[in-house]
Backbone atoms as SQL, in Angstrom:
CREATE TABLE atoms (id INTEGER PRIMARY KEY, chain TEXT, resi INTEGER, resn TEXT, atom TEXT, x REAL, y REAL, z REAL);
INSERT INTO atoms VALUES
  (1, 'A', 1, 'MET', 'N', 96.664, 97.668, 107.885),
  (2, 'A', 1, 'MET', 'CA', 96.250, 98.020, 106.531),
  (3, 'A', 1, 'MET', 'C', 97.461, 97.982, 105.631),
  (4, 'A', 2, 'GLU', 'N', 97.208, 97.381, 104.421),
  (5, 'A', 2, 'GLU', 'CA', 98.212, 97.349, 103.434),
  (6, 'A', 2, 'GLU', 'C', 98.524, 98.727, 102.824),
  (7, 'A', 3, 'ARG', 'N', 99.786, 98.978, 102.631),
  (8, 'A', 3, 'ARG', 'CA', 100.197, 100.312, 102.045),
  (9, 'A', 3, 'ARG', 'C', 100.749, 100.080, 100.656),
  (10, 'A', 4, 'ALA', 'N', 100.345, 100.862, 99.721),
  (11, 'A', 4, 'ALA', 'CA', 100.672, 100.618, 98.325),
  (12, 'A', 4, 'ALA', 'C', 101.092, 101.867, 97.575),
  (13, 'A', 5, 'ILE', 'N', 101.971, 101.604, 96.621),
  (14, 'A', 5, 'ILE', 'CA', 102.309, 102.613, 95.648),
  (15, 'A', 5, 'ILE', 'C', 101.621, 102.213, 94.338),
  (16, 'A', 6, 'ILE', 'N', 100.977, 103.199, 93.699),
  (17, 'A', 6, 'ILE', 'CA', 100.415, 102.953, 92.424),
  (18, 'A', 6, 'ILE', 'C', 101.424, 103.438, 91.382),
  (19, 'A', 7, 'TYR', 'N', 101.699, 102.610, 90.397),
  (20, 'A', 7, 'TYR', 'CA', 102.688, 102.942, 89.304),
  (21, 'A', 7, 'TYR', 'C', 101.903, 102.880, 87.994),
  (22, 'A', 8, 'CYS', 'N', 101.921, 103.977, 87.242),
  (23, 'A', 8, 'CYS', 'CA', 101.285, 104.058, 85.946),
  (24, 'A', 8, 'CYS', 'C', 102.194, 104.479, 84.893),
  (25, 'A', 9, 'ALA', 'N', 102.332, 103.696, 83.825),
  (26, 'A', 9, 'ALA', 'CA', 103.133, 104.143, 82.738),
  (27, 'A', 9, 'ALA', 'C', 102.306, 104.913, 81.731),
  (28, 'A', 10, 'LYS', 'N', 102.653, 106.204, 81.403),
  (29, 'A', 10, 'LYS', 'CA', 101.893, 106.983, 80.461),
  (30, 'A', 10, 'LYS', 'C', 102.135, 106.410, 79.071),
  (31, 'A', 11, 'THR', 'N', 101.035, 106.179, 78.399),
  (32, 'A', 11, 'THR', 'CA', 101.109, 105.507, 77.088),
  (33, 'A', 11, 'THR', 'C', 100.862, 106.443, 75.932),
  (34, 'A', 12, 'GLY', 'N', 100.236, 107.590, 76.148),
  (35, 'A', 12, 'GLY', 'CA', 99.841, 108.423, 75.065),
  (36, 'A', 12, 'GLY', 'C', 98.450, 108.144, 74.583),
  (37, 'A', 13, 'LEU', 'N', 97.814, 107.040, 75.067),
  (38, 'A', 13, 'LEU', 'CA', 96.436, 106.772, 74.757),
  (39, 'A', 13, 'LEU', 'C', 95.573, 107.500, 75.740),
  (40, 'A', 14, 'GLU', 'N', 94.684, 108.344, 75.354),
  (41, 'A', 14, 'GLU', 'CA', 93.867, 109.152, 76.245),
  (42, 'A', 14, 'GLU', 'C', 93.099, 108.342, 77.234),
  (43, 'A', 15, 'ALA', 'N', 92.497, 107.242, 76.770),
  (44, 'A', 15, 'ALA', 'CA', 91.668, 106.447, 77.681),
  (45, 'A', 15, 'ALA', 'C', 92.578, 105.751, 78.776),
  (46, 'A', 16, 'THR', 'N', 93.642, 105.202, 78.323),
  (47, 'A', 16, 'THR', 'CA', 94.549, 104.526, 79.304),
  (48, 'A', 16, 'THR', 'C', 95.065, 105.599, 80.392),
  (49, 'A', 17, 'ASP', 'N', 95.619, 106.664, 79.849),
  (50, 'A', 17, 'ASP', 'CA', 96.221, 107.657, 80.746),
  (51, 'A', 17, 'ASP', 'C', 95.238, 108.326, 81.697),
  (52, 'A', 18, 'HIS', 'N', 93.960, 108.343, 81.308),
  (53, 'A', 18, 'HIS', 'CA', 92.949, 108.943, 82.170),
  (54, 'A', 18, 'HIS', 'C', 92.254, 107.948, 83.071),
  (55, 'A', 19, 'PHE', 'N', 91.865, 106.880, 82.578),
  (56, 'A', 19, 'PHE', 'CA', 91.015, 105.909, 83.324),
  (57, 'A', 19, 'PHE', 'C', 91.854, 104.925, 84.227),
  (58, 'A', 20, 'VAL', 'N', 93.052, 104.480, 83.792),
  (59, 'A', 20, 'VAL', 'CA', 93.768, 103.512, 84.560),
  (60, 'A', 20, 'VAL', 'C', 94.111, 103.971, 85.918),
  (61, 'A', 21, 'PRO', 'N', 94.589, 105.204, 86.093),
  (62, 'A', 21, 'PRO', 'CA', 94.900, 105.665, 87.465),
  (63, 'A', 21, 'PRO', 'C', 93.627, 105.688, 88.352),
  (64, 'A', 22, 'GLU', 'N', 92.512, 106.093, 87.788),
  (65, 'A', 22, 'GLU', 'CA', 91.221, 106.186, 88.511),
  (66, 'A', 22, 'GLU', 'C', 90.798, 104.715, 88.933),
  (67, 'A', 23, 'LEU', 'N', 90.995, 103.757, 88.020),
  (68, 'A', 23, 'LEU', 'CA', 90.594, 102.414, 88.252),
  (69, 'A', 23, 'LEU', 'C', 91.542, 101.845, 89.437),
  (70, 'A', 24, 'LEU', 'N', 92.783, 102.139, 89.342),
  (71, 'A', 24, 'LEU', 'CA', 93.658, 101.671, 90.394),
  (72, 'A', 24, 'LEU', 'C', 93.448, 102.309, 91.721),
  (73, 'A', 25, 'GLU', 'N', 93.108, 103.613, 91.770),
  (74, 'A', 25, 'GLU', 'CA', 92.707, 104.197, 92.985),
  (75, 'A', 25, 'GLU', 'C', 91.459, 103.538, 93.579),
  (76, 'A', 26, 'LYS', 'N', 90.469, 103.246, 92.737),
  (77, 'A', 26, 'LYS', 'CA', 89.265, 102.598, 93.193),
  (78, 'A', 26, 'LYS', 'C', 89.581, 101.181, 93.728),
  (79, 'A', 27, 'TYR', 'N', 90.400, 100.513, 93.017),
  (80, 'A', 27, 'TYR', 'CA', 90.805, 99.161, 93.478),
  (81, 'A', 27, 'TYR', 'C', 91.482, 99.202, 94.827),
  (82, 'A', 28, 'CYS', 'N', 92.259, 100.166, 95.020),
  (83, 'A', 28, 'CYS', 'CA', 92.972, 100.288, 96.382),
  (84, 'A', 28, 'CYS', 'C', 91.947, 100.622, 97.438),
  (85, 'A', 29, 'LYS', 'N', 91.091, 101.513, 97.185),
  (86, 'A', 29, 'LYS', 'CA', 90.059, 101.865, 98.148),
  (87, 'A', 29, 'LYS', 'C', 89.187, 100.722, 98.454),
  (88, 'A', 30, 'ASP', 'N', 88.677, 100.007, 97.443),
  (89, 'A', 30, 'ASP', 'CA', 87.791, 98.832, 97.650),
  (90, 'A', 30, 'ASP', 'C', 88.461, 97.679, 98.341),
  (91, 'A', 31, 'ASN', 'N', 89.810, 97.534, 98.260),
  (92, 'A', 31, 'ASN', 'CA', 90.418, 96.397, 98.785),
  (93, 'A', 31, 'ASN', 'C', 91.367, 96.752, 99.942),
  (94, 'A', 32, 'GLY', 'N', 91.147, 97.867, 100.593),
  (95, 'A', 32, 'GLY', 'CA', 91.756, 98.176, 101.876),
  (96, 'A', 32, 'GLY', 'C', 93.237, 98.588, 101.788),
  (97, 'A', 33, 'TYR', 'N', 93.726, 99.074, 100.591),
  (98, 'A', 33, 'TYR', 'CA', 95.045, 99.606, 100.487),
  (99, 'A', 33, 'TYR', 'C', 95.085, 101.066, 100.757),
  (100, 'A', 34, 'GLU', 'N', 96.055, 101.521, 101.535),
  (101, 'A', 34, 'GLU', 'CA', 96.311, 102.940, 101.762),
  (102, 'A', 34, 'GLU', 'C', 97.290, 103.328, 100.668),
  (103, 'A', 35, 'ILE', 'N', 96.950, 104.328, 99.833),
  (104, 'A', 35, 'ILE', 'CA', 97.843, 104.740, 98.751),
  (105, 'A', 35, 'ILE', 'C', 98.919, 105.741, 99.407),
  (106, 'A', 36, 'VAL', 'N', 100.173, 105.286, 99.276),
  (107, 'A', 36, 'VAL', 'CA', 101.277, 106.033, 99.798),
  (108, 'A', 36, 'VAL', 'C', 101.687, 107.084, 98.730),
  (109, 'A', 37, 'ALA', 'N', 101.663, 106.671, 97.488),
  (110, 'A', 37, 'ALA', 'CA', 102.113, 107.560, 96.423),
  (111, 'A', 37, 'ALA', 'C', 101.533, 106.986, 95.077),
  (112, 'A', 38, 'MET', 'N', 101.347, 107.953, 94.075),
  (113, 'A', 38, 'MET', 'CA', 100.995, 107.486, 92.728),
  (114, 'A', 38, 'MET', 'C', 102.186, 108.053, 91.894),
  (115, 'A', 39, 'LEU', 'N', 102.895, 107.177, 91.213),
  (116, 'A', 39, 'LEU', 'CA', 104.024, 107.532, 90.376),
  (117, 'A', 39, 'LEU', 'C', 103.696, 107.214, 88.917),
  (118, 'A', 40, 'SER', 'N', 104.236, 108.032, 88.046),
  (119, 'A', 40, 'SER', 'CA', 104.036, 107.682, 86.622),
  (120, 'A', 40, 'SER', 'C', 105.259, 108.229, 85.821),
  (121, 'A', 41, 'GLU', 'N', 105.384, 107.697, 84.624),
  (122, 'A', 41, 'GLU', 'CA', 106.476, 108.125, 83.733),
  (123, 'A', 41, 'GLU', 'C', 106.024, 107.638, 82.352),
  (124, 'A', 42, 'PRO', 'N', 106.642, 108.231, 81.350),
  (125, 'A', 42, 'PRO', 'CA', 106.247, 107.729, 79.939),
  (126, 'A', 42, 'PRO', 'C', 106.624, 106.246, 79.826),
  (127, 'A', 43, 'ALA', 'N', 105.741, 105.507, 79.089),
  (128, 'A', 43, 'ALA', 'CA', 105.974, 104.102, 78.942),
  (129, 'A', 43, 'ALA', 'C', 107.232, 103.861, 78.103),
  (130, 'A', 44, 'SER', 'N', 107.950, 102.838, 78.416),
  (131, 'A', 44, 'SER', 'CA', 109.163, 102.439, 77.664),
  (132, 'A', 44, 'SER', 'C', 109.178, 100.985, 77.490),
  (133, 'A', 45, 'THR', 'N', 109.747, 100.577, 76.370),
  (134, 'A', 45, 'THR', 'CA', 109.908, 99.131, 76.032),
  (135, 'A', 45, 'THR', 'C', 110.852, 98.474, 76.982),
  (136, 'A', 46, 'GLU', 'N', 111.652, 99.278, 77.653),
  (137, 'A', 46, 'GLU', 'CA', 112.611, 98.753, 78.607),
  (138, 'A', 46, 'GLU', 'C', 112.063, 98.688, 80.033),
  (139, 'A', 47, 'GLY', 'N', 110.871, 99.057, 80.234),
  (140, 'A', 47, 'GLY', 'CA', 110.211, 98.891, 81.536),
  (141, 'A', 47, 'GLY', 'C', 110.431, 100.130, 82.429),
  (142, 'A', 48, 'VAL', 'N', 110.367, 99.875, 83.698),
  (143, 'A', 48, 'VAL', 'CA', 110.548, 100.973, 84.666),
  (144, 'A', 48, 'VAL', 'C', 111.963, 101.533, 84.650),
  (145, 'A', 49, 'SER', 'N', 112.040, 102.894, 84.639),
  (146, 'A', 49, 'SER', 'CA', 113.383, 103.500, 84.562),
  (147, 'A', 49, 'SER', 'C', 114.178, 103.376, 85.889),
  (148, 'A', 50, 'PHE', 'N', 115.469, 103.520, 85.824),
  (149, 'A', 50, 'PHE', 'CA', 116.276, 103.436, 87.022),
  (150, 'A', 50, 'PHE', 'C', 115.868, 104.513, 87.998),
  (151, 'A', 51, 'PRO', 'N', 115.674, 105.748, 87.591),
  (152, 'A', 51, 'PRO', 'CA', 115.205, 106.766, 88.629),
  (153, 'A', 51, 'PRO', 'C', 113.922, 106.410, 89.297),
  (154, 'A', 52, 'MET', 'N', 113.021, 105.820, 88.566),
  (155, 'A', 52, 'MET', 'CA', 111.707, 105.415, 89.128),
  (156, 'A', 52, 'MET', 'C', 111.897, 104.260, 90.090),
  (157, 'A', 53, 'LYS', 'N', 112.761, 103.295, 89.757),
  (158, 'A', 53, 'LYS', 'CA', 113.067, 102.212, 90.621),
  (159, 'A', 53, 'LYS', 'C', 113.613, 102.704, 91.923),
  (160, 'A', 54, 'TYR', 'N', 114.535, 103.670, 91.897),
  (161, 'A', 54, 'TYR', 'CA', 115.113, 104.229, 93.133),
  (162, 'A', 54, 'TYR', 'C', 114.115, 105.065, 93.875),
  (163, 'A', 55, 'ALA', 'N', 113.172, 105.723, 93.201),
  (164, 'A', 55, 'ALA', 'CA', 112.106, 106.401, 93.859),
  (165, 'A', 55, 'ALA', 'C', 111.212, 105.460, 94.689),
  (166, 'A', 56, 'ILE', 'N', 110.919, 104.308, 94.063),
  (167, 'A', 56, 'ILE', 'CA', 110.109, 103.335, 94.616),
  (168, 'A', 56, 'ILE', 'C', 110.777, 102.705, 95.830),
  (169, 'A', 57, 'ILE', 'N', 112.090, 102.405, 95.746),
  (170, 'A', 57, 'ILE', 'CA', 112.849, 101.893, 96.820),
  (171, 'A', 57, 'ILE', 'C', 112.927, 102.829, 98.019),
  (172, 'A', 58, 'GLY', 'N', 113.156, 104.148, 97.626),
  (173, 'A', 58, 'GLY', 'CA', 113.162, 105.181, 98.655),
  (174, 'A', 58, 'GLY', 'C', 111.881, 105.310, 99.359),
  (175, 'A', 59, 'LEU', 'N', 110.793, 105.336, 98.630),
  (176, 'A', 59, 'LEU', 'CA', 109.463, 105.411, 99.315),
  (177, 'A', 59, 'LEU', 'C', 109.211, 104.187, 100.263),
  (178, 'A', 60, 'ASN', 'N', 109.661, 103.033, 99.844),
  (179, 'A', 60, 'ASN', 'CA', 109.515, 101.885, 100.654),
  (180, 'A', 60, 'ASN', 'C', 110.289, 102.015, 102.000),
  (181, 'A', 61, 'MET', 'N', 111.479, 102.566, 101.938),
  (182, 'A', 61, 'MET', 'CA', 112.346, 102.750, 103.042),
  (183, 'A', 61, 'MET', 'C', 111.641, 103.730, 104.005),
  (184, 'A', 62, 'GLU', 'N', 111.048, 104.788, 103.452),
  (185, 'A', 62, 'GLU', 'CA', 110.488, 105.851, 104.276),
  (186, 'A', 62, 'GLU', 'C', 109.063, 105.577, 104.778),
  (187, 'A', 63, 'GLU', 'N', 108.228, 104.920, 103.895),
  (188, 'A', 63, 'GLU', 'CA', 106.848, 104.784, 104.137),
  (189, 'A', 63, 'GLU', 'C', 106.364, 103.334, 104.434),
  (190, 'A', 64, 'ASP', 'N', 107.239, 102.375, 104.423),
  (191, 'A', 64, 'ASP', 'CA', 106.897, 100.978, 104.748),
  (192, 'A', 64, 'ASP', 'C', 105.808, 100.538, 103.795),
  (193, 'A', 65, 'VAL', 'N', 106.090, 100.435, 102.615),
  (194, 'A', 65, 'VAL', 'CA', 105.106, 99.990, 101.508),
  (195, 'A', 65, 'VAL', 'C', 105.072, 98.517, 101.471),
  (196, 'A', 66, 'ASN', 'N', 103.832, 97.961, 101.332),
  (197, 'A', 66, 'ASN', 'CA', 103.691, 96.510, 101.240),
  (198, 'A', 66, 'ASN', 'C', 103.593, 96.023, 99.785),
  (199, 'A', 67, 'THR', 'N', 103.151, 96.877, 98.808),
  (200, 'A', 67, 'THR', 'CA', 102.908, 96.437, 97.506),
  (201, 'A', 67, 'THR', 'C', 102.930, 97.533, 96.486),
  (202, 'A', 68, 'ILE', 'N', 103.100, 97.197, 95.222),
  (203, 'A', 68, 'ILE', 'CA', 103.008, 98.132, 94.136),
  (204, 'A', 68, 'ILE', 'C', 101.911, 97.636, 93.234),
  (205, 'A', 69, 'ILE', 'N', 100.975, 98.544, 92.963),
  (206, 'A', 69, 'ILE', 'CA', 99.787, 98.133, 92.141),
  (207, 'A', 69, 'ILE', 'C', 99.934, 98.851, 90.774),
  (208, 'A', 70, 'THR', 'N', 99.854, 98.058, 89.697),
  (209, 'A', 70, 'THR', 'CA', 99.971, 98.622, 88.341),
  (210, 'A', 70, 'THR', 'C', 99.119, 97.910, 87.338),
  (211, 'A', 71, 'LEU', 'N', 98.829, 98.491, 86.235),
  (212, 'A', 71, 'LEU', 'CA', 98.042, 97.885, 85.198),
  (213, 'A', 71, 'LEU', 'C', 98.659, 98.485, 83.927),
  (214, 'A', 72, 'SER', 'N', 99.283, 97.614, 83.063),
  (215, 'A', 72, 'SER', 'CA', 99.924, 98.065, 81.882),
  (216, 'A', 72, 'SER', 'C', 98.990, 98.161, 80.712),
  (217, 'A', 73, 'LYS', 'N', 99.469, 98.929, 79.732),
  (218, 'A', 73, 'LYS', 'CA', 98.687, 99.022, 78.514),
  (219, 'A', 73, 'LYS', 'C', 98.579, 97.713, 77.723),
  (220, 'A', 74, 'ASP', 'N', 99.648, 96.911, 77.841),
  (221, 'A', 74, 'ASP', 'CA', 99.585, 95.616, 77.236),
  (222, 'A', 74, 'ASP', 'C', 98.545, 94.676, 77.769),
  (223, 'A', 75, 'MET', 'N', 98.151, 94.943, 79.009),
  (224, 'A', 75, 'MET', 'CA', 97.196, 94.094, 79.663),
  (225, 'A', 75, 'MET', 'C', 95.686, 94.476, 79.226),
  (226, 'A', 76, 'ILE', 'N', 95.555, 95.669, 78.807),
  (227, 'A', 76, 'ILE', 'CA', 94.180, 96.176, 78.493),
  (228, 'A', 76, 'ILE', 'C', 93.871, 96.634, 77.122),
  (229, 'A', 77, 'GLY', 'N', 94.874, 96.737, 76.261),
  (230, 'A', 77, 'GLY', 'CA', 94.558, 97.023, 74.856),
  (231, 'A', 77, 'GLY', 'C', 95.473, 98.037, 74.201),
  (232, 'A', 78, 'ALA', 'N', 95.364, 98.135, 72.920),
  (233, 'A', 78, 'ALA', 'CA', 96.250, 99.019, 72.196),
  (234, 'A', 78, 'ALA', 'C', 95.619, 100.251, 71.528),
  (235, 'A', 79, 'THR', 'N', 94.244, 100.295, 71.671),
  (236, 'A', 79, 'THR', 'CA', 93.572, 101.541, 71.208),
  (237, 'A', 79, 'THR', 'C', 92.577, 102.061, 72.230),
  (238, 'A', 80, 'ASP', 'N', 92.226, 103.258, 72.110),
  (239, 'A', 80, 'ASP', 'CA', 91.323, 103.838, 73.104),
  (240, 'A', 80, 'ASP', 'C', 90.011, 103.038, 73.253),
  (241, 'A', 81, 'GLU', 'N', 89.503, 102.617, 72.155),
  (242, 'A', 81, 'GLU', 'CA', 88.198, 101.799, 72.173),
  (243, 'A', 81, 'GLU', 'C', 88.404, 100.526, 72.911),
  (244, 'A', 82, 'THR', 'N', 89.502, 99.824, 72.675),
  (245, 'A', 82, 'THR', 'CA', 89.773, 98.530, 73.404),
  (246, 'A', 82, 'THR', 'C', 89.980, 98.786, 74.832),
  (247, 'A', 83, 'VAL', 'N', 90.713, 99.823, 75.170),
  (248, 'A', 83, 'VAL', 'CA', 91.040, 100.150, 76.512),
  (249, 'A', 83, 'VAL', 'C', 89.700, 100.408, 77.309),
  (250, 'A', 84, 'ILE', 'N', 88.875, 101.275, 76.733),
  (251, 'A', 84, 'ILE', 'CA', 87.581, 101.602, 77.363),
  (252, 'A', 84, 'ILE', 'C', 86.701, 100.332, 77.583),
  (253, 'A', 85, 'ASP', 'N', 86.719, 99.510, 76.587),
  (254, 'A', 85, 'ASP', 'CA', 85.882, 98.303, 76.657),
  (255, 'A', 85, 'ASP', 'C', 86.481, 97.364, 77.723),
  (256, 'A', 86, 'THR', 'N', 87.780, 97.180, 77.795),
  (257, 'A', 86, 'THR', 'CA', 88.369, 96.316, 78.855),
  (258, 'A', 86, 'THR', 'C', 88.194, 96.873, 80.163),
  (259, 'A', 87, 'LEU', 'N', 88.446, 98.188, 80.363),
  (260, 'A', 87, 'LEU', 'CA', 88.189, 98.783, 81.676),
  (261, 'A', 87, 'LEU', 'C', 86.772, 98.714, 82.150),
  (262, 'A', 88, 'GLY', 'N', 85.863, 98.815, 81.222),
  (263, 'A', 88, 'GLY', 'CA', 84.458, 98.684, 81.529),
  (264, 'A', 88, 'GLY', 'C', 84.150, 97.315, 82.049),
  (265, 'A', 89, 'LYS', 'N', 84.710, 96.261, 81.381),
  (266, 'A', 89, 'LYS', 'CA', 84.481, 94.881, 81.818),
  (267, 'A', 89, 'LYS', 'C', 85.107, 94.657, 83.167),
  (268, 'A', 90, 'LEU', 'N', 86.338, 95.135, 83.430),
  (269, 'A', 90, 'LEU', 'CA', 86.968, 94.947, 84.724),
  (270, 'A', 90, 'LEU', 'C', 86.102, 95.605, 85.800),
  (271, 'A', 91, 'SER', 'N', 85.707, 96.757, 85.546),
  (272, 'A', 91, 'SER', 'CA', 84.860, 97.534, 86.542),
  (273, 'A', 91, 'SER', 'C', 83.548, 96.839, 86.785),
  (274, 'A', 92, 'GLU', 'N', 82.906, 96.376, 85.713),
  (275, 'A', 92, 'GLU', 'CA', 81.635, 95.626, 85.828),
  (276, 'A', 92, 'GLU', 'C', 81.698, 94.422, 86.694),
  (277, 'A', 93, 'TYR', 'N', 82.779, 93.729, 86.600),
  (278, 'A', 93, 'TYR', 'CA', 83.011, 92.512, 87.435),
  (279, 'A', 93, 'TYR', 'C', 83.801, 92.765, 88.727),
  (280, 'A', 94, 'ASP', 'N', 84.001, 94.014, 89.002),
  (281, 'A', 94, 'ASP', 'CA', 84.800, 94.418, 90.149),
  (282, 'A', 94, 'ASP', 'C', 86.138, 93.747, 90.178),
  (283, 'A', 95, 'ILE', 'N', 86.786, 93.734, 89.055),
  (284, 'A', 95, 'ILE', 'CA', 88.122, 93.200, 89.055),
  (285, 'A', 95, 'ILE', 'C', 89.090, 94.309, 88.833),
  (286, 'A', 96, 'GLY', 'N', 90.072, 94.371, 89.732),
  (287, 'A', 96, 'GLY', 'CA', 91.099, 95.383, 89.692),
  (288, 'A', 96, 'GLY', 'C', 92.444, 94.832, 89.270),
  (289, 'A', 97, 'ALA', 'N', 93.467, 95.534, 89.621),
  (290, 'A', 97, 'ALA', 'CA', 94.825, 95.114, 89.258),
  (291, 'A', 97, 'ALA', 'C', 95.429, 94.368, 90.427),
  (292, 'A', 98, 'ARG', 'N', 96.222, 93.342, 90.087),
  (293, 'A', 98, 'ARG', 'CA', 96.993, 92.704, 91.083),
  (294, 'A', 98, 'ARG', 'C', 98.406, 92.495, 90.546),
  (295, 'A', 99, 'ILE', 'N', 99.345, 92.339, 91.397),
  (296, 'A', 99, 'ILE', 'CA', 100.678, 92.193, 90.938),
  (297, 'A', 99, 'ILE', 'C', 100.869, 90.830, 90.342);
């Protein structure tokens, strides 16, 4: 079984911060990924922070992780309405996140 870390950047958009982690968990379950950890931090224009990078590396060393699964705000929309619409379409067609 594939072992995954879910990484979610908190955006401040209610829809994104609520529904994206749920969608990613469902994606993992539906596609045979065992979730080792779900990590999140506030979104930054600079990307993943150094402490988060080291946490992911450390988890990989301890837990033998195969992949990191994420879905960014830029991929799904900039407003709650757009996010909900995009997530609905992804879910309707059983499309989840891939690296």
